[in-house]
N, C-alpha and C positions, 0 to 999 in steps of 0.2 A: 732663946728659951721660949719665945712666942710660938714657934712651930712645934714644940714638943707637946704631945698629948698625954693626958693623965692616964694611969693604968686602967681605970674603969672605962674611959673613952676608947682606949686602944682595944680593950676586950670586946666592947660593943661593936667596934668597927670590924674586928676579926669575925665575930659571930654573924654580923650582917653579911660578910663576904661568904661564909659557909652556907648561910641560908640561900643566897643567890646561886651558889654552886649546886646545892641539893635540888633547888627548883629547876635549874637548867638540866640537870641529869634526869630528873623525872620527866621533863618535857621531851628530851631526846629519846628516852625509853618509850614514851607514849607514841612518838612519831614513828619509831622503828616498828613497834607493835602494830600500829595502824597500817603501815605499808605491808606487813606480813598478812594481816587480816584482809587487806584489799586484794592481794594476790590470790589468797584462798577463795574469796568471794567470786572473783573473776573466773577462776577455774571451775567452781561449782556452777556458775551461771552458764558458762560456755558448754559444759557437759550436758546440761538440760536443754540447750538450744536457745537460751535467752541472751542473744548477742547484744541487743540494744540495752537491756538492763545491765549487762556486764560492763559495757562501755560507760553507761551513766554512773554506776557505782564506782568505777575506777576513776573517773573524772572527779566525782564528789570527794573521794578519799585523797586524791592527789592534791586538790585545792585545800583540803583540811590540813594535810601535811605541810603545805606551803605556809599556811597560817601559823602552825606550830613552829616552823623554822623561823618565821619573822618574830615570834614571841621569844624564842630562844636567843635570837640576835639582840632583842631588847633587853633581856635579862643580863646577857653578857656585857652589853654596852653600859648598863647601869652599874654593874659590878666594877667595870674597868674605869669608867670616867666619873663615876659618882654624881651623875646627873641624869635626870629623866628627859627623854626626847619625845617629841610629839609625832614625828614622822613615822616611826614603826607602827604606832597605833592607827594612823591613817591608812597605812598599807594593809594591815590586818582587816580593818573595816571594809576597805575596797574589795579585797579578796573575798570576804564573807558575802558582800552584796553580789559580786559577780557569780560566786558559787551558787547562791540562791536563785539568781536569774537563770543560770544554766539548768538547774534542777527543775524549776517551774516550767521553763520552755520545753524541756524534754518530756516532762509529765503531761503537759498540755497538748502535745501533738497526738496523744491517744484519744482525746475527746474534744474535737473542734466543733462545738455547737454554740453559736453566738447567743442563743436564748438560754443556755444553761447558766444558772447563777454561780456555780463553781468555776466555770470557765471565765465568766465576767470578773469574779473576784481575783482569779489568777492574773488576768490582764491588768487590773488595777494595781495589784501587788507588783507586777513587772514594771509598770510605769513609775511607781513610787521608788522601787529599788534603783531604777535607772537614774532618777533624780538624786537619790541619796549618793550613788556612786559618783555622779557628776559634781555634786556639792563637796564631797570628800576630796576628790581630785583637785578641785579649785581651791579648797582650803589648804591642801598640802602644798600647793604652789606658793601660798602666802607665808609659809614657814621660812624664816631666814636660814640659810645654809651656814654651817660653821667651817668655813675654809675647806670644803670638800674633804672632810676627814675620812680616813681609811675605813671602809666598810668591812 
């Protein structure tokens, strides 16, 4: 009888499950829409001859979709295992830092003037982002693994 849950508790557990399911569905739809918009943006940029901008936007959107995919995995994992894991959050943060590094790098190549304050600020931001990505990767290695559970 110790394992039986009360009707209100069971109702709350079921509601929680449906909330996770709805959240995951919204994230899947957002990721799919983002991919469609990315394809449309790339075609528009290629038509006007902005190949580097098209590539930059495609890379930006692809990394954003990867972040959404990792968040979807996190929501699915929470719903299935009923526990919060830190590793997916580290992965999302690392992808976000790398995404920003790539965007800054691509945008900075247009204006390489060491005396320009905007360029200097971009270089400082790049350095900080690199340190953040390294710290996150190091922190992720400190998280104990749970018997290499199925991903």
